[in-house]
C-alpha positions, 0 to 999 in steps of 0.5 A: 500500500505504501509503495502504491500510494507513493507511485500515485502521489508521484504521478499526480505531482508530475501531472501537476507540473507537466504543463506550464500554463500561461494565463491571467487572474481575472475578477468577477466585476468590470471597472464600473463595478457591474458583474461580468457576464458570459460575453465579458469573459469571452471578450477577455479570454479571446483577447488574451489568446491573441496578444501581439508579441506574447511569449506564448498563448495566454489561454488559461484563466484564474477565477476566484469563485465559482458563483455568479455575482448577484446569485447565491449558488448559480455557476459563474458565467466564466464557465460558458465563456471558457468552453466557447474560447477553449480556455483552461481554468484554475478554479477558486473557492472562497474560504475566509470568514465562513463556516461552510463552502457549500455554496461554492460546491453547489455552484461548481456541481451545477456547472458540471451538471450543465456543461459536463465534460466540456467544462471538466476537461478545461479545469486544470486545478482548483484552489481551496482558499486564497491568502486565508493563512496570511489574514490570520497570521500575526502580520495579518492581524497586526495589519487588521487584514480581515477574517482569514481561516486557520489551518484546520479550517482550510484542511476541513474545507479541502476534505469537504471538496474532495469528498464532494467531487470524489466520484465526479469528472474532477476527481483527478484535478489537482487541489491547491491553496494560494497564499503569500510566501511568508506563511508557508515556512510557519510550521503551524501551516504545514497541515495545509501544505500536506493536504494539497497537491500544489501551492499558489504564490501571490507576490508583488515586489512593488509593495515591498517598502523598506526593501529597496523596492525599485524596479531595478531590484524587483526581480531579486525581491521576487526571486527571494520570495519564490525561493522561500516558498519553494524551500518551505513546501518541499516537493510540492509544485509552486504555481504563480497565481498573481504578480505584476507591476502597475503602469499607473497609481501611487508610489510605494516607497521606491516602487514607482508605477509606469508603463516602462517599469511594467515592461521591465517587470514583464521582462525581468520577472515574467520572461526571465523566470516564469513564462513557459517555465512554471504555471503563471497567472499574471495580474492582469489583462484589463482593469476591473475595479474602480476602487484601485489606486494602482492599475496593473492591466497590460491592455486598454479596452481589451486591445490585442496590442498591449500598452508595452511590447510583450516580446521577451528580450533575447537575453536573460537578465536573471540567471536563476532564482536561487540565492539571487537576492538579499533583502533585509527589513529593519525599519519601517516604510510608509506609503499611501494608496489602495490595493487591487480589490475585486472581491476582497483584498489587502496588501500587507508589506513592511512598514506602515501604510495608510490608504483609502478604499481597498487599502492596506490596513484592513479588509472585511468580507465573506463569499466572493464579494467582500470589500476592504477599507481602513488603515493599519500598520505592519511591524517587522521587528517583533519575534512573532512577525519576523522570519529568518530564512536562508535565502541570501540574506532574507530577514523580515516578513513581506506579505502580499494579499491581493484577493479578488 
């Protein structure tokens, strides 16, 4: 039995990492706050696949809920759009601030009943929760990041999903959890790592105030965070579920939004480290939240010609992610602004930040349509909030919570 179990686990791990998907994370609302419908998703998925100069076909999408906005348990209309455009789907289930994921499971089951194998064949993974552990971490609590979910709760939800779909067409779809890198080295969170097939990483060097978060150092900061996550989760595959650099918005310490910097980040992080090397879901294709002070979208109005040249440079500027950076947090940074929020969001970095709607500091919500607001501070000097990790010289807690 032990040998059989090992072979089965090895086969699943190979399947999880066998294809390096290219896609975008996409929220459930448009920039005006209205709920996306099938036509909106179809236009988005079609544009993604036809991007001029892209380093591959972006024919995958990460969703944050299975529930169509405005309903209780109706399946999200992105399902039908994915079928129409042959777009692979990384599904998501909201787990924070709730005692049950039954509405999500009901919506997903309704989708399978309605579309059958046409939908099931497009599902490449499912994330049970997104940044729930961060919100319940010491740093998240200090930052008033909102209600999260403890490891035992997440493990329970993972079991609920697996039991509900054990005999379904999704029974072999790999199950994961998405969170910020700094929660994974925490031993109390290991049961979640053990319960899933892959780990999703949300990472934004732009928000790393106090860590020389210039665009020139962004690849090094990303590399260090990726190495930390990989070291913590062992042989579990790591998927990049959110990353990007804004083209407009607030300046966060040394993080300056601009089209030129967004292009540099695309080249030095996306091209050099991610695209066609590991499953990657960029944030994002089109702006979909009017409350954001930062805009990350690589296109306007779903034009297939992006706001910067998507063609990757011929030569690489970052040779590897191992030992590429040294980041030390000893003081505090400050900034003003809001994070991206379609659904629920917070961004916690080092230092102290004050923002407005959807801001760093606090978040609240449940289901798939939560909101974030308020002010808060993140401290990095206390023993409870500082992780000492052997990745070059990486000291401190850097947390990024961007949940749509």
